[in-house]
N, C-alpha and C positions, 0 to 999 in steps of 0.2 A: 503494500500499500503506500509506503514511503517513497518508493521508486516512482510509482504513478504519480503521486503528487508532485514530485520534483520534475517529472518529464512534462506534466501538464504545465507547470510553472514556466519551463523553457519555452514551450510553444505558445502559450498564452499568459502574457505577463499582467494583463489587466485583472485584478482580483475579482471584480464584478462580473466580467465576461467569463472568467474561469469558473466561477459558481454556477452561472447559467449552463455552461458547456458540461460541467460535471452533472448537473441535474438532467441534462439531455442524455448523458451516457447512462446514468442510472435508469432512465426511462427506456432506453433501448434494451437494458438488461431485463426489463419486465416483458418485452416483446419478443426477443430473439434469444434462443438459446446460445450458451457460449460454447462454440464448437471450433474456436480458433486454435490452430496448432502452433507452437512455438518453433521457429526455425533456429537450431543451433549455430553458433558463430562459425563462419566458415564452410557452412553446408548449403546445399543447393535443393531446389524442389525437385520433384520427379517429373521432368519434361518428357519428351521435347515439346517446346511451344512454336508454333507456327505463326500466330496472330497475338501480337503483344500490345496493350494499351498502357500508356504512361500518363498519369495526371501531374502537371507541374503548373498549377493555377494561381501562382502569385507573382512577385515581382520579376523584372528583367534581371536584376542582380542575382536572384534566386535561380533563375533558369541558367545563368552563366556559371554559377557555382556547381550545378549539377551536370554540365555538359561532359566534363571528363568521365564520370560514372556511366553517362548514357553512351558515350562513344565505346567505352569498354563493353557495354551490353551489346551494342551494334557489332563490335569486332567479334564477340564471342558466338553471336547468333546471326551470321550475315545472310542465311536464307530466310530468316523470319520476317514477317510483315510488322514493322514497328510504327505505331501510331501515336500521337501526342494530343492531349487536351491542354490548351493553354490559354491564357488571356489574350484578347486581340492587341492589347497593348505591347505584347511580346512576340507576336506572330511572326513579324519580318526577321527577328533575330533567329527564331527557331527554324525558319525556312533556310537561312543562309548557313546554319549549322550542317545542313545536308546529311542529316542522321535519319530522318522520318520519311516513311513512304506516304503517310497522310497525316495532316494536322486539322483537328477540330478546334475552332477558336470561338470565344464568347466575350461579351462585355465591352468596355469603352476601348477606343484606339489610344495610341501613345499620346496624342495631343490632349485628350481629356483624362489620362490616367491620373494625374497629380490632383486634379479637382475632385475626381471620383474617390480616391482613397482618403482625402481629407473630409469628405462628406460621409465616409463609411459605405460607399456603394462600389460593389465589385462586380455586379452583373450576374449574381448567382442564379437569378431566375432564368436568364438567358443561358447559362450553363446547363440547366435541365432541360432546356428545349433541344439539346443535343441527343437526349437519350434515344428517340426513335432511330437514329442514324447509328448510334453505337450498338443498339440491340441487333440491328441488321448486320453488322460487322462480324458478330459471332466470335469474340475474342477468347482465347484460351486462358489468358492471363491478365489481369489489370493491376497496375502498381500505383499506390499513392505515395508520392515522394515526400510531401510535407507532414501530413498527419492532421486531417481536418474532417469533421463529421460530414458536412454538406459534400465534400469530395467522396468520402466512402459511401455515402448513400448513393451517389450517382454510380459508383463502380459496382456497388451491390445490385443495383437495379438494371445494369446494362447486360447482366446474364453471364458474366465471365465465370468460368468453373473455378479458377483461382484467383483470389484477391489477396494481394501482398501489401504490407505496410509496416511501420514501426509500431512496437508495443509502447503506447502512450496513455492509455486510458481515455482515448478519445475515439469513440466508436469502434473499439477493437473488435466487438462481435460482429461487425459488418465484414471483416476479413476471414479468409479461410486460413492464412498463415501470418504470423506476426514475427518481425525480426527485432532482435534486442537493439535498443537505442542506447548508444554510449553517452551518458551524461557527461557534459562538458568537454566532449571531444569536438574536434573540427567537423563542420557539417560534411565536408568532402569524405572524410573517413566513414561517417554514417552512410552517405549516398552509395559509396563503394561497396559497402556490405549488403545494402538493400539490393543492388543490381547483381551481386554475386549470388544472393539467394535465388534470384530468377535464372541466371545462366549457368550456375555451377562452376564459373571460372573466375579465379581471382582477378580483381581489377587492377590495372597498372597505376602507379603513382601519377597524379594529375600532370606533372611536367614530363612524364615520358610518352605523353600523348600529344599528337598535333592537334590544335584546336581546329585549324583551318589549314588548307593547302596554300600557305602564304609564300609563293615562290618569288621573292623579291629581295633585293639588296637594300638594306636600310640606308646606306649612304647614297645610293642612287635616288631612293625615294626622297631623301632629305633635299637633295639637289632639285627635284622636280617641284619642291615646295618653297623654293628660295632660301634654303639654309645651306650653310657651308659645312664641310666635313668636320671641322674643329669646333663648331657651335656646341654649346651644352644646351640640350633641349630639355625644358621642364614644362610638362603639361600640368595645368591647374584646373580642376573642375570646381567652380565655385557655387554650384547649384545642387540642392538635394531635393528629391521628390518628396520625401517627408519633412514637413517643417521642423519637426523634433530633431532631425539630423542636420540642420543648416548651422553652419558656423557663421558668426556674425560677419556681415559685408565689410565693415571697416578693418577686420582683422585680415581678410584677404588682400585688401588694398595694402596694408602694412607689410604683409608677406611678400608681395610682388615687389614692392619698393625696395625692401632690404635684400632680397635675393639679387636684384639688379645691382645694387651697390657692392656686393660682394666679389663679383667677377664680371669683366667686360664680355666674356664669351657666352654668357647666359642669354638665351632667348626663351621667353615665356609664350606660351600658346594657351589661351583660355578657351577649353574645350567644352563642347555641350550641343545640345539640340538648338534648333531656332527658336523653339517655345521658350527657352531659358534666356533669351537675350537680356531680359531686364537685370539678370544677376551680373551682367559684365559692364553695364554702363558706368558704374562708379569706379570700376577698376582700370578703365582705359585712359591712358595718357597719349592722345593722338599725335603728340610730337615725338614720342619715344618709339622708333621702329622695332625696338626689341621686344615690344609686348603687342600681340595681335590677337583678336578674337579668332576662334576657329569653330565656326557653327556648322556641325556635321549632320548629315542625314542619320536616322536610326538604322545604320548598317552595320552588321558585325564585321564585315570584311574591311570597311573604311576605318571604323573604330580601332580594330585590331592592328591595322597597318600603322596607324599613328601611334598607338601604345607600344608596338614592337620597335619603332624607331627612335623612341624617346629615351633620355637618360634617366628620367625620373618622373613620377606622377605624384601630385599632392591633391588629395580629394577626401571628401566625407565617405563614409561607408556607403557603397552603391555600385552600380554596374561598372563604372570606371576603375574601381579598385579591383574587382574580381577579374575583369578582363586583362587589366595590366598584369595582374599576378599569374594568370593563365599562360600569357606570352612571355613571361620571365622578366618583366620590367620591374626595377625596384619602386616601392610605393611608400609613402608617408600617408598612412590612412588615419583619418580623424573620426573617432568612435564616440558615441553617446549613449543612446538608448539600447543598442545592441551589444552583445558580449563579443569582444575582439578575439577571444580565445576560440570562439565558434566560427566566427566569420571573417577573421582577419587574413590579410594577404599572406601567401606562402613563397612568394618568389624571393630569391636570395637578397639580402641586405635590406629587406622591408621592414618597416616600423609601424606599429599601430600606438597611436597616443590617445589615452582615454583618462579623464579626471572626473570620476562619478562621485556623488554623493550617495551614502550607504542607504539613505531613506528611499531612493527610487532606482536602485541598480537594476539594470536588465529590464526596464520597464517596456521596451520595444513600442513606445507610444507613437503614434502619428503626429500628435500635437503635443508639446510639452505641458504637463499639468502643474509643474512646479517652476514657473519662470524665475522665481527668486533664487533658485539654486541650479539654474539650467546647466546641464552637464556639458553641452557644446560650448557655452560661454566660459567655462572654466578652463578650456584649452588656451594657453597663452600663445601669442605670436612667437615669443623667444624660443619655446621648446620646439615649435614646428620649424623655424628657420635653423635651429641647431641640428636638428635630425636631418634635414635636407643637405646641410653643408656636410655632415659627416658621411652620408652616402656618396655625395658628389666629390669628396675629398677636397674641399675648397679651403 
């Protein structure tokens, strides 16, 4: 029971929501007999499986974190038909990953995603409209990557004979097989264990897998973007999709100014989507050619090319942190509501900075509920600049 309570707390940090979800889980216990089998660590299910459905219906960053494990699954079962349920906000990223034979999307697109999560709307009703198509596909196995009762209800209703997910006390009875969830382990480790349960093949380390077939020379790429070979390229992503993950704008301005003071070779590119342009206006010194905005399309290939050719990324917890880590670029990641031990970058020389107050540790809130002790505002410019200089050896 203690394990279940801690696992629920990791997945659902809001205590009020956690009580509601626990009540829903108990209600399911009255309706559905518990026949869920535990999958021992390192063991696989009795396959083979020819039609596999994976549900990854949360953020773009979460999808990126799980791509190495999904690629391992694809490599282990190359003949299987692999399908994905994903939010429309992340559909283009999923398609460019080129791992899936079919993608079922729902909910708001990328331009409306930030407003939707701030309002608590994720398009769950749209998700259940996928059910007739999912039932017609006759999946052998369905995999819930996150651990979420609505997702598990969808997989339970789609008719898959095997339904696999983490043992979390969050609708576990809707699964046929539950995989142990390693508390406080990095998410990629848990994802790898989940996919191993389906394929029976141990997943490779994330950095032993090629995220994309990026066949390009970073130096040539830099030249095409107006950069010189000896430039020190620092990508800064000053926008966060969740307001609670936003570092104060004035700190980014201080950061950029102090980085440029430290070395004349530094070139700062303020990366993000066109919809995030407001986050850049206060950071731009239009007379300084060393700082330029880089408003990119939501393209995995374009974003990965820039990340792979940079010397450093500085960003709040989110897609740019996870993508840069996957392509091996050093990262200074700014963490607040989420646990950096679970979600932090794993590329060499990367650093996660987090200064939390014990009263709201790991709240994972969308909007900060305690602005007087805002954990992102507790991160000082000095420590970010110092971490960047250590990595760049300035």
